[in-house]
N, C-alpha and C positions, 0 to 999 in steps of 0.2 A: 504493499500499499504505497508506504513511505520509502523515500529513496534515499533520506538523512535525516537522524534522528541526532539529536542531544538528550540521554538520560540521565536525572538526577536521581540519585539515591538519598536518601534521608537517611542519619542516623540510628533513630527506631527503625529501621526498616532491616537493617544491617550488625545491629545489636540485639543480645540476649536483656534480658530485665535487669541484670545484674552488671552491665557494660560491657560484658564481652562481648568479641565478634561471633555473632551464630550463623558459622562457618558451611553448616548445612545450608540454610539459606544463601551467603554470597555464592557458595559454588552453581546454586541453581540459577541464577541471575546471571553469573558470569556462562552456562550454558547455553543461556537464551539468547544473550548479546553473540556467543560465538556465533549461533544459528541463523542470525541477521548479518551478519558480518561475513559471512559463508557465503551469502545470497547479494554480498555487492552493495551492503545497505552501507554508507557513510556514518560512521556511530562516533559520538563525541561523549565522554563518559563522567561527568563531574558527581564526584563521591567524596560525601561525610563519612564519621567513623574516626577520623585520628584521634581527637582527644578522645572518643568513647575506650577505644582501642590503648591506650596509652595511660588509660584512670585502672587496668589490672596489671599493667606491667611495671607500676613505679608506686614507692608509697610517702604522698609529699611529706616535707616537713613542716606544720603546724604552723611556722612560722611565714612561709611563701604565700605572698601577696596573689591575688588575681592572674593577673594579668602573667606574671611569671608563674603560676602555677600552669594556667593554659599556653604557653610558649612552650614549657618542660611537657606538657603533655602530647603536644599537638608532635611533637621533636620525636619521641621515642614512637608513639601511636603510627608516624604516617608511616614507619618503616615497616611495622609488622604489616600495617595495610595493604603496601604496595606488595609485600613481599607473597602475601596472600594474594591479591589480582597475578602478581605473575607468573606463578607456579598453579593457577587454574585456567588461565588464557592459556602454558605453555602444554599441556595437556590437549588442544584443541589447531596445534602447532599457528599459535598467533601471538605475534609479541606485544605487547605494549607501552607504552609512554609515561613516565610523572611529568607533571607540569604544575606547579608550585606556582600561585601569582597572585599579586596582590591589589587593590584596588588603583593602585599609583600607576602600574604598568597600562591600563587604560584612559590613563589622565591627558596626553595629548593624543591627536593622531597619527603623528609617527609612530607609539607605542603599540597605540589600537593594529595600526596596519602589520605592524611588526609580529604583535600575536597573534593574526588574525595567517600571514604566511606561515610562521611554524609550525600552527594546526593542519593547514593545507598540505603543507608536507609531509605532517606524519600520515595525516588518513591516503593522499597518495600512491604511501607505500607502503600499505595493507598497516598502518601499525595503528593500536586504539589509543589516542592520548584520556588519558584519566589524570583529570583536573581536580584539583582543591584547593582551596584560599593557604596562603602561606601564612600559616598563624603563628607562627614563633619568628616572623618580623611585623605581622601586621601589630596596629596598636589602636585602640578602640577608636576614632574616631577618623580612622582612613581604613577600618574595615568594611566590608559587605555585610549589608542587616544580616545576610545567611547565605549558606550556598543556593538557595532558590533566586536568588538575584546575580548571583553570579553564572547560573544555568542562563537565565533567562535573557542575561546581554549575551554570551557566549553562541545561544542559539540564533539569535537576531545578528551577529555579527558573522555566522558562518551560512546566514541563510539556509539552517534546516528548516526542512518542511514541517517537523511537526517536536516540540520539546515536550516531554513525559517526565513527568514528575512524580515519583512516587514514594508514598506515604504508608502510615500504617492503620489509615482508615480507605472508604469506597470511594472519599471523591468530599464534596461539599454538598453539607446538609440542610434539610429547609429548617432544621432546630438542632438539638442537640443532639448527637450521632450516638450515644448511649441511651437518648429515647426510643422507645419499640416504634412510636408513630410516625420518624424522623424518618426522610426520602434523601436520597442521593437527588442532587439537582443535575441532572442531565446534559442538560444543553443551556450555557453562557452567549450570551449578545455582548461580546467584548465593549464592544463602544458605548455602552447606554448601561450596564449593571451595575444594580448597587447593591451586593450583599454581605454590607460590614450585619447588617443586622441577624444573621443568619449565623454567621463564623463566630466562634468561640476564640477567646484570645489568651489559650494557655496555648503554654509552649512545650516542645517537647522535652522529655528528660533528660537525654541527650547534644541535642543542639540547639542553635541561637534560636531559631522560627518559629513559627505556626502557622494555621492555617488563613493566617487573615494575610500576612506577608505573602504567601502562595497565590493568593485571590492576588494582590494587588500586582505582583508579577507576572501572572498568568494575563490578565487583563492587559498590563501594557505590551508583555509580548505579542500578543494577539493580536492587537490594533495594529501591529507592524509585519502582519503577513503570515507569523506561525499560528500552526493549529496547534493549543496547548490541550495538554491532558493531566490532570489530575487523578491518581488512581491509588490501587492498595497493594504496593511490591512484597504482600507475606503472599497473596493469589500464586499458587501454581501457574507457568506457563503468563503470567500477565504478560511481559512484552509482546510475547509472539502472538498473543492473542490479540493485542492491540492494535498490529501492526497487521493484520491477517484481516481484521472486525473488528474494528473500534466499538461498531454501534451496538452489536453483541454481548458489549462487558460494562458491567455495571462500572463509571467512574462521571465524573465533569468533562464536558468537553470545550474549550474557549473557541467559538469562530474566530477565524481567522479573516483580519481586513484587509484591505488591499498594501500589500509590498511596497512598504519605504525606500525609498533609495539609501543606500550604504551610508553615505555620511549623516544623514538625518537618525539615522538606527544609531549609532555613534554619539549625534548630539542628544536624544532622547535619553540616553544613560548616562550622562555626564553631568549629571545639577549639582553633584556634591561638590565638583570642581569651579565651580561659579564663585568668581571674588565681589559681584557688584550687582545691581539689577535696576531697573528703568519700570519707575509708574508710569502707566497709560490712561488715556481719558477715555470716555463713553464709547466716542465715536470710534476710535482705533482700536478697543476690544469688541466692537461690532463687525469691525472689517474682517478682522486678524479670524473670529470664530461663522464665519461666511462661508459658502460653498466655492467662493473664488478665492485663487488664488491670490494672496495677497502679502506683502512685504513690509516691514515695520519704517514707516517715516518717520523725522524725527517732530512732524504736527502733533501726531499724536502722545509724544512723550511730555508727560510733565513734569519729571522729576528721575532725577541720578542718584542715587545710594554706591557708593565705594567708586571703585576705581580700576580700568581697564584699559587694554592696550586692541590694536587694530589684531583680528583674528581671535582674542578672547570672550568667553562663552559668556553670556549675561541673563540671569534671570529677566521673566515680564510679569508684572504684578498688575491688577484693577488696579483702583481707585479706591472698591472698597475692602484690597486684599486678598482677591483670589490668583491663585498661582495659576496666570496662564498658558505659559510655556518658557521654552528657553532657545536661544537664538545666539548666532557665531556674527561679532561684532567687524563691520568693514571698517570702520577708522574706531582713532579713539577718543576717552572722553573729553579732551581740551579740545577737539576737533567739532566733537557733537555740541558742547557747550556755549562752542564759540557761532555757530551754525544753527541753535537750537529754536529762533525765531524764522530761521528761512523756509517757509513750506514746500519751498520746489528744489530742496539740498536732497541729494542721493541719500536712500534707504538706508535707516542707522543697522537692520538686520535684512537683509534678501531674504525673498522667499524660501529659497533652494537650502538655506541653510537655518531655517525657523524650524523648531518643533512646537505644533500646539497640542495642548493636552487633550 
C-alpha cells in the first residue's frame, strides 16, 4: 500500500512494566519491518526506549540530578537498544544504522538538507536507519517534545507516504480508553479537527509524551501531505496489516492534505528557532487566511518584537494574540522599520516561504 513509511515506536511498546526491553515484542516488530523492507518499502524507524533500557542496567546515585540521570541512562541504554536491533535485523540479512540527532540539527536549512541527504543515502543502499534523539547531549530547552515530534519532522522531510505511530492503545478514543463504552475515532480530518476534549493528558511510564502530543503532531504532519496512523504496537502483525489494508485495522487515521513544498515543510517545524515576531492587523490576518496565495506585506505589520536578519524565521501573531504562522524574512529588521509606512515596499515574507497554521 505505502511505498515509503516512517515508523515511530514508543517506549511503552518496547518495554515491560518494569522498564526492561520486551525482547519478544521487539523481535516481532523487527520481523514485520524486515518483511516490509524486503518488499522494497523505504523504511525509517524512530525508536524510543534507550532511557527505559538504561534503567535496568544502572543503579543511579541518589544525588544525580534529573538531567544527568537522563544523560547517563540514555548513553548506556542506547547501546543495548541498538545491539538488540542490530542482532535481530542481521537474522534477516538486513543492516541497520544508528542516527542520533538533536533539535539543533534541524535549526538551519543547511543542516536540515544534510540530514535528509544522510538518510536518503542509507535508504538507497538498503540500510534501515534507526533514529533517536541524542538525550546524552540534549538539554531541556532544545529537546524535541518527544520522539513523536521527531518522527513527524522526519516523515515530512523525507516525503514519507505514511507515518505510523505505535503506542500501547488502539488509537484516539472518544472518551477515556479505560471506559467500556469508549470507541476509537477511526478517521480524522486533520485540517479542522479539535480532539483535545477526548484526549487524556496522561504520559507514558517511560516516555516524555502523551496522546495529546501525538494528536498535535499527527495533525501537523497530515496537513503537510502525509497519511498518519496511530495504532497499537502490541497487536501482532500490526505493521504488516496496516500496510496491506489499513481500513481493516482498528486505529486512528489522519487524512492527508495537499503536499507542501519542501521548504515549507522545514519552516513548519522550525517554530522553536525563531527569535522575533511581527504583530499583524486584521486585514493582513484575513488575507493570509484566505484561499488566495498571499505574501505578508509591511502594510499589514503593526509591531515588530525582537531582532531578525535576512533569512531568519519570524513568528506571525494576530492583534488578539493568535499564532498565525511562521515565515522567512526577505530583509532585516532595520530595513523593515525604515519602510514600515511604505505600502508598496516588497513583501516582508514571500508566500513561497510562508507557513500558515
